[in-house]
C-alpha positions as CSV (number, residue, x, y, z in Angstrom):
1,M,26.9,-51.8,11.8
2,R,27.6,-55.5,11.2
3,A,25.5,-56.4,14.3
4,I,22.6,-54.3,13.0
5,Q,22.5,-55.7,9.5
6,P,21.4,-59.3,10.4
7,W,18.7,-57.8,12.6
8,V,17.4,-55.6,9.8
9,I,17.5,-58.5,7.3
10,S,15.6,-60.8,9.7
11,R,12.9,-58.2,10.3
12,L,12.5,-57.6,6.5
13,E,12.2,-61.3,5.9
14,E,9.4,-61.3,8.5
15,E,7.7,-58.5,6.6
16,A,8.2,-60.0,3.2
17,G,4.5,-60.2,2.6
18,R,4.2,-56.4,3.1
19,L,6.9,-55.4,0.6
20,A,4.4,-55.4,-2.2
21,L,2.5,-52.6,-0.5
22,W,5.4,-50.3,-1.2
23,L,5.1,-50.6,-4.9
24,P,2.3,-48.0,-5.2
25,V,4.3,-45.7,-2.9
26,A,7.3,-46.0,-5.2
27,L,5.0,-45.5,-8.3
28,G,3.7,-42.3,-6.7
29,A,7.2,-41.1,-5.8
30,G,8.1,-41.5,-9.5
31,V,5.0,-39.4,-10.5
32,L,6.2,-36.7,-8.0
33,L,9.7,-36.8,-9.5
34,Y,8.2,-36.0,-12.9
35,F,6.5,-32.9,-11.6
36,A,9.4,-31.7,-9.5
37,P,11.7,-30.1,-12.1
38,R,11.3,-26.7,-13.6
39,F,11.9,-28.0,-17.1
40,E,10.2,-30.7,-19.1
41,P,12.2,-33.9,-18.6
42,P,12.7,-36.3,-21.5
43,W,10.3,-39.3,-21.4
44,W,13.1,-41.8,-21.9
45,W,14.4,-41.0,-18.4
46,G,11.7,-43.1,-17.0
47,L,12.2,-45.9,-19.4
48,A,15.9,-46.0,-18.6
49,G,15.0,-46.4,-15.0
50,L,13.2,-49.6,-15.7
51,A,16.6,-51.3,-16.3
52,P,16.8,-52.6,-12.7
53,L,13.7,-54.7,-13.2
54,A,15.6,-57.3,-15.2
55,L,18.3,-57.5,-12.6
56,A,15.6,-57.8,-9.9
57,A,14.0,-60.8,-11.6
58,W,17.4,-62.5,-11.9
59,L,18.2,-61.9,-8.2
60,R,14.8,-62.8,-6.9
61,A,15.7,-66.3,-5.7
62,E,19.2,-65.6,-4.3
63,R,18.8,-62.1,-2.9
64,P,15.1,-61.4,-2.5
65,L,15.6,-58.2,-0.4
66,L,17.9,-56.7,-3.0
67,A,15.5,-57.7,-5.7
68,W,12.7,-55.9,-3.9
69,G,14.8,-52.8,-3.6
70,L,15.5,-52.8,-7.4
71,A,11.8,-53.5,-8.0
72,L,10.9,-50.4,-6.0
73,L,13.4,-48.3,-8.1
74,A,11.8,-49.7,-11.3
75,A,8.3,-48.9,-10.0
76,M,9.5,-45.3,-9.3
77,A,10.8,-45.1,-12.9
78,A,7.5,-46.5,-14.1
79,G,5.6,-43.7,-12.3
80,F,7.9,-41.1,-13.9
81,A,7.4,-42.5,-17.4
82,L,3.7,-42.9,-16.8
83,A,3.3,-39.2,-15.9
84,A,5.5,-38.1,-18.8
85,W,3.4,-40.3,-21.2
86,H,0.1,-38.8,-20.0
87,A,1.6,-35.3,-20.4
88,S,2.8,-36.0,-24.0
89,R,-0.7,-37.2,-24.9
90,A,-2.5,-34.1,-23.6
91,A,-3.5,-31.5,-26.1
92,P,-1.6,-28.2,-25.9
93,P,-3.2,-25.2,-24.2
94,L,-5.5,-23.2,-26.3
95,E,-4.7,-19.8,-27.8
96,L,-7.9,-18.0,-26.7
97,P,-9.1,-14.6,-28.1
98,R,-8.8,-11.6,-25.9
99,G,-12.2,-10.1,-26.7
100,A,-15.8,-11.3,-26.9
101,V,-16.5,-14.0,-29.5
102,Q,-19.4,-15.9,-30.9
103,L,-18.8,-19.3,-29.3
104,S,-20.4,-22.5,-30.6
105,G,-20.0,-26.1,-29.5
106,T,-21.7,-29.3,-28.3
107,V,-22.9,-29.4,-24.7
108,I,-21.5,-32.4,-22.8
109,E,-22.3,-31.3,-19.2
110,V,-24.9,-29.0,-17.6
111,D,-24.2,-27.9,-14.1
112,P,-26.7,-25.9,-12.0
113,L,-25.3,-22.9,-10.2
114,P,-27.0,-20.8,-7.5
115,G,-27.5,-18.1,-10.1
116,G,-28.0,-20.0,-13.4
117,L,-26.4,-22.8,-15.4
118,R,-22.9,-23.6,-16.4
119,L,-22.2,-25.5,-19.7
120,T,-19.2,-27.6,-20.7
121,L,-18.7,-27.5,-24.4
122,A,-16.8,-29.9,-26.6
123,E,-15.7,-29.2,-30.2
124,A,-15.9,-25.5,-29.5
125,R,-15.3,-22.9,-32.2
126,W,-15.1,-19.1,-32.1
127,A,-13.8,-18.1,-35.5
128,E,-15.0,-18.7,-39.1
129,G,-13.5,-21.9,-40.6
130,M,-11.5,-22.9,-37.5
131,A,-11.1,-26.6,-36.6
132,P,-12.9,-27.8,-33.4
133,A,-10.9,-27.0,-30.3
134,P,-9.2,-30.1,-28.8
135,R,-10.0,-29.0,-25.3
136,L,-13.2,-28.3,-23.3
137,I,-14.7,-24.8,-22.7
138,R,-16.9,-24.0,-19.7
139,V,-19.3,-21.1,-19.9
140,R,-21.6,-19.6,-17.3
141,L,-24.9,-18.5,-18.7
142,R,-26.7,-15.4,-17.6
143,G,-29.0,-15.8,-14.6
144,N,-32.1,-14.8,-16.5
145,D,-31.4,-16.9,-19.6
146,P,-34.5,-19.0,-20.2
147,A,-32.7,-21.7,-22.3
148,R,-32.5,-25.1,-20.8
149,P,-30.0,-27.1,-22.9
150,E,-29.3,-30.7,-22.4
151,P,-26.1,-32.8,-23.1
152,G,-25.8,-33.4,-26.8
153,D,-27.3,-30.1,-27.9
154,A,-25.4,-27.9,-30.4
155,V,-25.5,-24.3,-29.0
156,S,-24.1,-20.9,-29.8
157,L,-23.7,-17.8,-27.7
158,R,-21.7,-14.6,-27.4
159,A,-19.2,-15.0,-24.6
160,L,-15.9,-13.8,-23.1
161,V,-13.6,-16.7,-22.5
162,R,-10.3,-16.8,-20.6
163,P,-7.6,-19.5,-20.1
164,P,-7.3,-21.2,-16.8
165,P,-5.9,-18.8,-14.1
166,A,-2.3,-18.9,-13.1
167,P,-1.4,-19.7,-9.4
168,A,-2.4,-16.9,-7.0
169,Y,1.2,-16.7,-5.8
170,P,4.4,-18.6,-6.4
171,G,3.9,-22.1,-5.0
172,A,0.1,-21.9,-4.8
173,W,-2.2,-24.5,-6.3
174,D,-1.6,-24.7,-10.1
175,F,-5.0,-24.4,-11.8
176,Q,-3.3,-24.5,-15.2
177,R,-1.6,-27.8,-14.5
178,A,-4.9,-29.3,-13.3
179,A,-6.8,-28.0,-16.3
180,F,-4.0,-29.3,-18.7
181,F,-4.5,-32.9,-17.5
182,E,-8.3,-32.6,-17.2
183,G,-8.6,-31.5,-20.8
184,L,-10.0,-28.0,-19.9
185,G,-9.0,-25.2,-22.3
186,G,-10.8,-22.2,-20.7
187,S,-13.8,-20.8,-19.0
188,G,-15.9,-17.7,-19.2
189,F,-19.3,-16.2,-19.1
190,A,-22.1,-15.4,-21.6
191,L,-22.7,-11.9,-22.8
192,G,-25.9,-12.7,-24.5
193,P,-28.7,-15.3,-24.6
194,L,-28.0,-18.9,-25.5
195,E,-29.2,-20.2,-28.9
196,I,-29.9,-24.0,-29.2
197,K,-29.0,-24.9,-32.8
198,A,-29.7,-28.6,-32.7
199,Q,-30.9,-31.2,-30.2
200,G,-30.3,-34.8,-29.5
201,G,-26.7,-35.1,-30.4
202,V,-24.1,-37.6,-29.0
203,A,-23.3,-36.9,-25.3
204,P,-21.0,-38.7,-22.8
205,P,-22.5,-41.8,-21.1
206,L,-25.2,-40.9,-18.4
207,S,-24.5,-37.1,-18.8
208,G,-28.1,-36.6,-19.9
209,M,-29.5,-38.7,-17.1
210,R,-27.3,-36.8,-14.6
211,A,-28.7,-33.5,-15.8
212,R,-32.3,-34.8,-15.7
213,I,-31.8,-36.2,-12.2
214,E,-30.4,-32.9,-11.0
215,A,-33.3,-30.9,-12.5
216,R,-36.0,-33.2,-10.9
217,V,-34.3,-33.3,-7.5
218,M,-33.9,-29.5,-7.3
219,A,-37.5,-29.0,-8.5
220,A,-38.7,-31.3,-5.7
221,L,-36.4,-29.9,-3.1
222,P,-35.7,-26.2,-3.8
223,G,-32.9,-24.3,-2.0
224,P,-29.8,-25.8,-0.3
225,D,-31.5,-29.1,0.6
226,G,-32.1,-29.8,-3.1
227,A,-28.6,-28.7,-4.1
228,V,-27.0,-31.0,-1.5
229,A,-29.3,-33.9,-2.6
230,A,-28.3,-33.4,-6.2
231,A,-24.6,-33.4,-5.2
232,L,-25.1,-36.7,-3.3
233,L,-26.9,-38.4,-6.2
234,T,-25.0,-37.0,-9.2
235,G,-21.6,-35.7,-7.8
236,G,-22.1,-32.1,-8.9
237,Q,-21.5,-29.5,-6.1
238,S,-21.9,-26.4,-8.3
239,G,-25.5,-25.7,-7.1
240,V,-24.7,-25.7,-3.4
241,P,-25.0,-22.1,-2.1
242,P,-21.8,-20.6,-0.8
243,E,-23.2,-20.2,2.7
244,A,-24.1,-23.9,3.0
245,M,-20.7,-24.9,1.5
246,Q,-18.8,-22.8,3.9
247,A,-20.7,-24.2,6.9
248,M,-20.0,-27.7,5.7
249,R,-16.3,-26.9,5.4
250,D,-15.9,-25.2,8.7
251,S,-17.7,-28.0,10.5
252,G,-15.6,-30.7,8.9
253,L,-18.5,-32.2,6.9
254,A,-17.4,-31.1,3.4
255,H,-16.4,-34.7,2.6
256,L,-20.1,-35.7,2.7
257,L,-20.7,-33.5,-0.4
258,S,-17.8,-35.1,-2.3
259,V,-19.1,-38.5,-3.5
260,S,-16.5,-40.9,-2.1
261,G,-15.9,-44.2,-0.5
262,L,-18.6,-43.6,2.2
263,H,-21.3,-43.1,-0.4
264,I,-20.3,-46.0,-2.6
265,A,-20.1,-48.3,0.5
266,I,-23.6,-47.2,1.4
267,V,-24.9,-47.9,-2.1
268,M,-23.3,-51.2,-2.4
269,G,-24.1,-52.2,1.1
270,L,-27.8,-51.4,0.6
271,V,-28.0,-53.3,-2.7
272,F,-26.1,-56.3,-1.2
273,A,-28.4,-56.5,1.9
274,V,-31.7,-56.0,0.1
275,L,-30.9,-58.4,-2.7
276,R,-29.4,-61.1,-0.4
277,G,-32.5,-60.8,1.9
278,G,-34.8,-61.0,-1.1
279,L,-33.0,-64.1,-2.5
280,A,-33.3,-65.7,0.9
281,L,-37.0,-65.5,0.6
282,W,-36.7,-67.9,-2.4
283,P,-35.6,-71.1,-0.7
284,G,-35.2,-73.1,-3.9
285,F,-32.8,-70.6,-5.4
286,A,-31.0,-69.9,-2.1
287,L,-30.3,-73.5,-1.2
288,R,-29.2,-74.4,-4.7
289,F,-27.1,-71.5,-5.7
290,G,-26.5,-69.5,-2.5
291,T,-27.2,-65.8,-2.0
292,K,-23.9,-64.1,-1.3
293,P,-22.2,-64.4,-4.8
294,W,-25.3,-63.0,-6.6
295,A,-25.8,-60.2,-4.1
296,A,-22.1,-59.3,-4.3
297,I,-22.1,-59.2,-8.1
298,A,-25.2,-57.0,-8.2
299,A,-23.8,-54.7,-5.5
300,L,-20.6,-54.3,-7.6
301,A,-22.7,-53.5,-10.7
302,A,-24.7,-50.9,-8.7
303,G,-21.4,-49.4,-7.4
304,G,-20.0,-49.1,-11.0
305,F,-23.2,-47.4,-12.2
306,Y,-23.1,-45.0,-9.3
307,M,-19.5,-44.2,-10.0
308,V,-20.2,-43.4,-13.7
309,L,-23.3,-41.4,-12.8
310,T,-21.4,-39.2,-10.3
311,G,-18.6,-38.4,-12.8
312,S,-16.0,-41.1,-11.8
313,Q,-14.1,-38.8,-9.4
314,V,-10.9,-40.0,-7.8
315,P,-12.4,-41.2,-4.5
316,M,-15.0,-43.1,-6.5
317,Q,-12.4,-44.7,-8.7
318,R,-10.4,-45.8,-5.6
319,S,-13.6,-47.1,-3.9
320,F,-14.7,-49.0,-6.9
321,A,-11.3,-50.6,-7.5
322,M,-11.3,-51.7,-3.8
323,A,-14.9,-52.9,-4.1
324,A,-14.0,-55.0,-7.1
325,L,-11.3,-56.8,-5.2
326,V,-13.5,-57.1,-2.1
327,T,-16.1,-58.8,-4.2
328,L,-13.6,-61.2,-5.6
329,A,-12.3,-61.9,-2.1
330,L,-15.9,-62.6,-0.9
331,L,-16.5,-64.9,-3.8
332,A,-13.2,-66.7,-3.1
333,G,-13.8,-66.9,0.7
334,R,-10.8,-64.6,1.5
335,R,-10.5,-61.7,3.9
336,A,-11.8,-58.6,2.1
337,L,-10.4,-55.7,4.1
338,S,-6.6,-55.6,3.6
339,P,-3.9,-53.1,2.6
340,R,-3.4,-55.1,-0.6
341,V,-6.8,-54.1,-1.8
342,L,-5.9,-50.4,-1.2
343,A,-2.6,-50.9,-2.9
344,F,-4.3,-52.3,-6.0
345,A,-6.8,-49.3,-6.0
346,A,-3.9,-46.8,-5.7
347,V,-2.1,-48.4,-8.7
348,A,-5.3,-48.4,-10.7
349,V,-6.0,-44.7,-10.1
350,L,-2.4,-43.7,-10.9
351,L,-2.4,-45.7,-14.1
352,I,-5.5,-43.8,-15.3
353,Q,-4.8,-40.3,-13.9
354,P,-1.3,-39.9,-12.4
355,A,-1.7,-36.1,-12.0
356,T,-4.4,-36.7,-9.4
357,L,-1.7,-37.6,-7.0
358,L,-1.0,-33.9,-6.5
359,G,-4.6,-33.1,-5.6
360,P,-6.3,-33.1,-2.2
361,S,-8.9,-35.7,-3.3
362,F,-6.4,-38.4,-3.9
363,Q,-4.2,-37.7,-0.9
364,M,-7.0,-37.3,1.6
365,S,-9.0,-40.2,0.3
366,F,-6.2,-42.7,0.4
367,A,-4.8,-41.4,3.7
368,A,-8.1,-41.9,5.5
369,V,-8.6,-45.4,4.2
370,L,-5.0,-46.5,4.9
371,A,-5.3,-45.2,8.4
372,L,-8.6,-47.0,9.0
373,I,-7.2,-50.3,7.6
374,A,-4.0,-50.0,9.7
375,G,-6.1,-49.1,12.8
376,F,-8.4,-52.1,12.3
377,E,-5.4,-54.4,11.9
378,A,-3.9,-53.1,15.2
379,A,-7.2,-53.4,17.0
380,R,-8.4,-56.7,15.5
381,P,-7.3,-59.0,18.4
382,W,-9.2,-56.8,20.9
383,L,-12.2,-56.4,18.6
384,M,-12.5,-60.1,18.0
385,G,-12.5,-60.8,21.7
386,G,-13.0,-64.5,22.8
387,A,-15.0,-67.3,21.4
388,A,-18.1,-66.3,23.5
389,P,-20.4,-63.7,22.0
390,R,-20.4,-60.3,23.6
391,P,-23.4,-59.0,25.5
392,L,-25.8,-56.7,23.6
393,W,-24.8,-53.7,25.6
394,Q,-21.1,-54.3,24.8
395,R,-21.9,-54.6,21.1
396,A,-23.8,-51.3,21.2
397,L,-21.0,-49.6,23.0
398,L,-18.5,-51.0,20.6
399,L,-20.5,-49.7,17.6
400,L,-20.7,-46.3,19.1
401,A,-17.0,-46.3,20.0
402,G,-16.1,-47.5,16.5
403,T,-18.1,-44.7,14.9
404,V,-16.3,-42.1,17.0
405,M,-12.9,-43.7,16.5
406,T,-13.4,-43.9,12.7
407,S,-14.0,-40.1,12.6
408,V,-11.0,-39.5,14.9
409,I,-8.6,-41.7,12.9
410,A,-9.7,-40.5,9.5
411,G,-9.6,-36.9,10.7
412,L,-6.1,-37.2,12.1
413,A,-4.9,-38.9,8.9
414,T,-6.2,-36.2,6.6
415,T,-5.3,-33.2,8.7
416,P,-1.8,-32.7,7.3
417,F,-3.1,-32.9,3.7
418,G,-6.0,-30.6,4.4
419,L,-3.6,-28.2,6.1
420,H,-1.3,-28.2,3.0
421,H,-4.1,-27.6,0.5
422,F,-6.5,-25.4,2.4
423,G,-4.7,-23.9,5.4
424,R,-7.6,-24.6,7.8
425,V,-8.2,-27.1,10.6
426,Q,-11.7,-28.1,11.6
427,V,-11.5,-28.4,15.4
428,Y,-15.0,-30.0,16.0
429,G,-15.1,-32.3,13.0
430,V,-15.4,-35.4,15.2
431,A,-18.6,-34.1,16.9
432,A,-20.1,-33.0,13.6
433,N,-19.4,-36.3,11.9
434,A,-20.7,-38.3,14.9
435,L,-24.1,-36.8,14.2
436,A,-24.1,-36.3,10.4
437,V,-22.5,-39.6,9.2
438,P,-25.3,-41.8,10.7
439,L,-27.9,-39.4,9.2
440,T,-26.2,-39.9,5.8
441,S,-25.8,-43.6,6.1
442,F,-29.2,-44.6,7.5
443,L,-31.6,-42.0,6.2
444,V,-30.2,-39.7,3.4
445,M,-28.6,-42.2,1.1
446,P,-31.2,-45.0,1.4
447,A,-33.9,-42.5,0.6
448,G,-31.9,-41.1,-2.3
449,M,-31.3,-44.6,-3.8
450,L,-35.1,-45.3,-3.4
451,A,-35.8,-42.0,-5.2
452,L,-33.6,-43.0,-8.1
453,L,-35.5,-46.3,-8.4
454,L,-38.8,-44.5,-8.4
455,M,-37.9,-41.7,-10.9
456,P,-38.8,-43.8,-14.0
457,F,-42.3,-44.1,-12.6
458,G,-42.5,-40.4,-11.5
459,A,-43.1,-41.5,-7.9
460,E,-39.9,-40.1,-6.3
461,G,-41.5,-37.2,-4.5
462,W,-42.0,-38.8,-1.1
463,A,-38.6,-40.4,-1.1
464,L,-37.0,-37.1,-1.9
465,S,-39.0,-35.5,0.9
466,V,-37.5,-38.0,3.4
467,M,-34.1,-37.4,1.9
468,G,-34.6,-33.6,2.4
469,W,-35.4,-34.1,6.1
470,G,-32.1,-35.8,6.6
471,I,-30.2,-33.2,4.6
472,G,-31.9,-30.5,6.6
473,G,-30.6,-32.2,9.8
474,I,-27.1,-32.4,8.3
475,L,-27.1,-28.7,7.4
476,A,-28.4,-27.8,10.8
477,V,-25.5,-29.7,12.4
478,A,-23.1,-28.0,10.0
479,R,-24.3,-24.5,10.8
480,A,-24.4,-25.2,14.5
481,V,-20.9,-26.6,14.7
482,A,-19.5,-24.0,12.3
483,G,-20.8,-21.4,14.7
484,W,-18.9,-22.7,17.7
485,P,-16.0,-20.6,18.9
486,G,-12.8,-21.5,16.9
487,A,-14.6,-24.1,14.8
488,A,-12.2,-23.5,11.8
489,L,-8.7,-22.2,12.5
490,A,-6.8,-20.5,9.7
491,M,-3.2,-21.6,9.8
492,A,-0.3,-21.2,7.4
493,P,-0.3,-24.1,4.9
494,L,2.1,-27.0,5.4
495,P,5.0,-26.7,2.9
496,G,5.3,-29.4,0.3
497,A,8.6,-30.8,1.7
498,A,7.2,-31.0,5.2
499,L,4.1,-32.8,3.8
500,G,6.4,-35.3,1.9
501,A,8.2,-36.1,5.2
502,I,4.9,-36.6,7.0
503,A,3.4,-38.7,4.2
504,F,6.5,-41.0,4.1
505,G,6.4,-41.5,7.9
506,F,2.7,-42.1,7.7
507,C,3.1,-44.8,5.1
508,W,6.0,-46.4,7.2
509,L,3.7,-46.4,10.3
510,C,0.8,-48.0,8.5
511,L,2.3,-50.4,6.1
512,W,4.6,-52.4,8.4
513,R,3.6,-54.7,11.2
514,Q,6.7,-55.0,13.3
515,R,7.4,-52.6,16.1
516,W,9.9,-50.8,13.9
517,R,6.9,-49.2,12.2
518,L,7.1,-46.7,15.0
519,W,10.2,-45.3,13.3
520,G,7.7,-43.6,11.0
521,L,6.9,-41.1,13.8
522,L,10.4,-39.6,13.4
523,P,9.9,-38.2,9.8
524,M,6.4,-37.2,10.8
525,A,7.8,-35.2,13.7
526,L,10.5,-33.7,11.5
527,G,7.9,-32.6,9.0
528,A,5.8,-31.0,11.7
529,A,8.8,-29.2,13.1
530,A,9.8,-27.9,9.7
531,W,6.4,-26.4,9.3
532,G,7.1,-24.2,12.4
533,F,10.3,-22.9,10.8
534,T,8.7,-22.1,7.4
535,S,9.4,-18.6,6.2
536,L,6.4,-16.7,4.8
537,P,6.8,-14.0,2.1
538,V,6.6,-10.5,3.4
539,A,5.1,-9.0,0.2
540,L,3.0,-10.3,-2.7
541,A,2.1,-8.8,-6.1
542,A,-0.8,-10.3,-8.1
543,A,-0.4,-11.2,-11.8
544,D,-3.0,-8.7,-12.9
545,G,-1.3,-5.8,-11.2
546,R,-4.4,-4.9,-9.1
547,L,-3.6,-6.5,-5.7
548,Y,-0.6,-6.1,-3.4
549,A,0.0,-7.2,0.1
550,F,2.4,-6.9,3.0
551,Q,2.7,-9.6,5.7
552,V,3.9,-9.0,9.2
553,G,3.6,-11.7,11.9
554,G,1.0,-13.6,10.0
555,E,-1.3,-10.6,9.5
556,V,-2.0,-9.5,5.9
557,F,-2.3,-5.9,4.8
558,F,-3.9,-5.3,1.4
559,E,-3.5,-2.6,-1.2
560,R,-6.4,-3.1,-3.7
561,R,-6.8,-1.3,-7.0
562,P,-10.0,-1.3,-9.2
563,G,-10.8,-4.8,-10.4
564,A,-8.7,-6.7,-7.8
565,S,-9.5,-10.4,-7.6
566,R,-11.3,-11.4,-4.5
567,F,-10.3,-15.0,-5.1
568,T,-6.6,-14.1,-5.2
569,G,-7.0,-12.1,-2.0
570,D,-8.6,-15.1,-0.3
571,A,-5.8,-17.4,-1.5
572,W,-3.2,-15.0,0.0
573,L,-5.0,-15.0,3.3
574,R,-5.0,-18.8,3.4
575,S,-1.4,-18.9,2.6
576,M,-0.6,-16.6,5.5
577,G,-3.0,-18.2,8.0
578,D,-5.0,-15.0,8.3
579,D,-8.8,-14.9,8.4
580,A,-9.4,-11.4,7.1
581,G,-6.9,-8.9,5.8
582,T,-6.5,-5.2,6.8
583,P,-6.4,-2.4,4.2
584,L,-3.3,-0.3,4.0
585,P,-4.2,3.2,5.3
586,A,-3.9,6.3,3.2
587,E,-1.5,7.6,5.8
588,G,-0.2,6.2,9.1
589,E,1.7,3.3,10.7
590,L,0.7,-0.3,11.2
591,A,2.2,-3.5,12.8
592,G,4.2,-1.7,15.5
593,G,5.8,0.7,13.0
594,R,6.9,-2.0,10.6
595,I,4.6,-0.5,7.9
596,A,4.6,3.3,7.3
597,C,2.2,4.7,4.6
598,T,1.9,8.0,2.9
599,P,-0.3,8.9,-0.1
600,P,2.5,8.3,-2.6
601,S,3.8,5.0,-1.1
602,C,3.9,2.4,1.7
603,L,7.2,1.3,3.2
604,L,7.7,-2.1,4.9
605,R,10.7,-2.4,7.2
606,D,12.5,-5.5,8.3
607,A,12.8,-6.6,11.9
608,A,15.8,-4.4,12.5
609,G,13.9,-1.3,11.2
610,A,15.7,-1.0,7.9
611,P,13.7,-0.4,4.7
612,A,12.8,-3.7,3.0
613,V,10.0,-3.2,0.4
614,L,8.6,0.0,-1.0
615,L,5.1,-0.1,-2.6
616,L,4.4,2.9,-4.8
617,R,0.8,4.2,-4.9
618,P,0.4,6.2,-8.2
619,P,-2.9,8.1,-8.5
620,Q,-5.8,6.2,-10.1
621,P,-6.6,7.4,-13.7
622,P,-10.2,8.3,-14.5
623,R,-12.5,5.5,-15.2
624,G,-12.0,4.0,-18.7
625,Q,-8.6,5.8,-19.2
626,R,-5.2,4.3,-19.3
627,P,-2.4,5.7,-17.0
628,A,-0.3,8.3,-18.6
629,P,3.0,6.8,-19.9
630,D,6.0,7.7,-17.9
631,F,8.8,8.9,-20.3
632,R,11.0,10.1,-17.5
633,R,14.7,10.1,-18.4
634,G,17.0,8.6,-15.8
635,P,16.2,6.5,-12.9
636,H,12.9,6.6,-11.1
637,P,13.1,8.8,-7.9
638,A,12.2,5.9,-5.7
639,C,15.1,3.7,-6.9
640,G,17.3,2.8,-4.0
641,A,14.8,3.8,-1.3
642,A,14.4,0.1,-0.5
643,P,16.0,-3.2,-1.7
644,V,12.7,-4.2,-3.4
645,L,10.5,-1.7,-5.3
646,I,6.9,-2.6,-6.2
647,S,4.9,-0.5,-8.6
648,P,1.5,-0.9,-10.2
649,E,2.8,1.1,-13.1
650,P,5.8,0.4,-15.4
651,I,9.1,1.7,-14.3
652,R,11.2,2.2,-17.4
653,G,14.9,2.0,-17.6
654,E,17.4,0.9,-14.9
655,C,16.7,1.2,-11.3
656,P,20.0,1.1,-9.3
657,G,19.8,-0.1,-5.8
658,S,16.4,-1.8,-6.0
659,V,14.9,-5.0,-7.5
660,V,11.8,-3.8,-9.4
661,V,8.5,-5.6,-9.5
662,D,6.4,-3.4,-11.7
663,R,3.4,-3.8,-14.0
664,F,5.6,-5.2,-16.8
665,A,7.2,-7.8,-14.5
666,V,3.9,-9.3,-13.3
667,W,2.5,-9.2,-16.9
668,R,5.5,-11.2,-18.2
669,D,6.1,-13.6,-15.3
670,G,3.0,-13.7,-13.2
671,A,2.6,-13.2,-9.5
672,H,5.7,-12.2,-7.4
673,A,6.6,-13.0,-3.8
674,V,9.3,-11.3,-1.7
675,W,11.1,-13.0,1.2
676,L,13.6,-11.6,3.7
677,D,16.4,-13.3,5.6
678,P,17.8,-13.8,3.0
679,A,16.2,-11.3,0.7
680,R,14.9,-12.8,-2.6
681,V,12.2,-12.1,-5.1
682,I,10.6,-15.1,-6.9
683,S,8.1,-14.9,-9.8
684,D,5.5,-17.6,-10.6
685,R,7.4,-18.3,-13.8
686,E,10.6,-18.9,-12.0
687,W,8.8,-21.2,-9.5
688,R,7.1,-23.3,-12.1
689,G,9.6,-23.2,-14.9
690,E,9.0,-24.2,-18.5
691,R,6.4,-26.9,-18.5
692,P,3.7,-27.8,-21.1
693,W,1.0,-26.3,-18.9
694,V,2.8,-23.0,-18.3
695,P,1.9,-20.4,-20.9
696,P,4.9,-18.9,-22.8
697,R,6.1,-15.4,-21.8
698,P,3.9,-12.8,-23.6
699,T,5.6,-10.9,-26.3
700,P,4.7,-7.3,-27.2
701,R,2.8,-6.9,-30.5
702,G,4.4,-3.5,-31.2
703,V,6.9,-1.1,-30.0
704,G,5.9,0.6,-26.7
705,Q,3.0,-1.8,-26.1
706,E,1.7,-1.6,-22.5
707,P,0.3,-4.5,-20.6
708,P,-3.5,-4.7,-20.2
709,A,-4.9,-1.5,-18.6
710,E,-6.6,-1.6,-15.3
711,R,-10.4,-1.7,-15.4
712,E,-12.9,-0.7,-12.8
């Protein structure tokens, strides 16, 4: 050990310039620590963790490595405190009415949908004399509604509004947490026509311009081409038809629809090249003041405008923060592309929106750029070559190889994160990107930027037509690649702990320069191995009591009742790595005898053949009627038939020999999941705990109250 310590210290001293790159990693780790507990931690925990910072400053000269270690601990504490502070500032979730209401508010966003419009309302009201709601409400208008509201309009409509949905199963993506930090209070749909009460009110910056651009683009390019063009120019993907969106996802081209670093790089690069070339035509100005600084500043301003226009999404925030530093580096004559620029961007995004660290946008965006920067650093000696210029054929070949390798590196870097969030792997993404990215870079985005410049003069039609040709090519590539055999493989999602190990190893591999960076391959391999040993739940019960499932060998078998959520079913399929579930039969056996169904019930057996989970199948009541209450005295007859008993209807009283998941259980505690080896039942409320975004357990309004009845 004594022989190893000097070697480690010497290597760390050689890497002293890279230690600062770990500060955003520590900051992110602190954010994750805040979200990890199943209770709301006190905010002062994070402030108490900042104590090592003073000691680090005192030891900086004498023991720099120890000082850096303490600084990383302080950065972790700062991330924890930052997330807690943002949570404390957020408005509490709304208490929404259960029935239809007359909803009024001010429009701040208008999003086109394939079948109509969706409005985002601020200062919403639904009761006489109530104060404006502190959170936003989203409402989908009826498809035949002739109203065309604009941001700033005061509107009123009759609507049914519901709070953000709970996770589809314990451990699934938490929509309520995301909505809590985004300021969203609920969403719903209109039951009547929209009435515009007043026009021309105050709206968020550029929201009116964004809506007008979307309308003009989709009028000039009807169909999927126009929806994709609007997404590229304004950042809104709501109008893209499901068929086109699915093809883009399965082919690995969905990132082209999410305005990100690629798009802002194209915009800024175009502005920089055009303006610098134009200034070069003015010899007096160019010789006296130069062209690069002015072009760089103008490109940065254009990038900032494009970021605000497209909604300031996380990839755009990251890209713009990096672009600002790149611009400063160009003006100062320093190297622009470096990990420090990315580290600065990560800190900037986490300071503004720490909760975005949990989402796929942040993780995949930063992983792709970090991998590309590390790959460029490793390949720089070879890419630079000698002093003599390369032949033209070598430069062309190098450009082609660079395009392919960029897609390969970014695809490999984002695969673990995409697998964790979406449970799918796009096999032919490199081939699709090799064709679609050049179309986007050299045809679609330049034509789109030209169309934006021509819109004030009403002359954007021909530029949008050119943009539509390119988008048509991209969609053709997406549909063709998505149709290839095995284009998108459904796989069980990567667990959070395994993803954490892979992410740490990935950072270790990319942030260091010495050969010991290869040690990062070990935690990455351990995370991948842990994924293979992940235990999937054998049974699931939805929170609304209308959908149930058994899982055997990665194959999902559904029991659907009237009104079952298709979205929940799709989420379950992704969580199990299955493409399409199989309905449980009225009678018979499935999965090699592991599942045996009769009209009253379905029994799932464990691998040894012993009863494990019994799903009751009570008869459906007539439409519009509630199930007849069960006032049976004594235990239910099915009690003890299996260790776990699942019932769509309430089971009253004690049930010896079985853990009961009935209609009351899912009403109180959300979706339930059942595991075997060892046997355990976990509810969504147990998984998430008591956090500000988790609704309190519902309480009966009267004696004998039933949970909401099933609807057809």
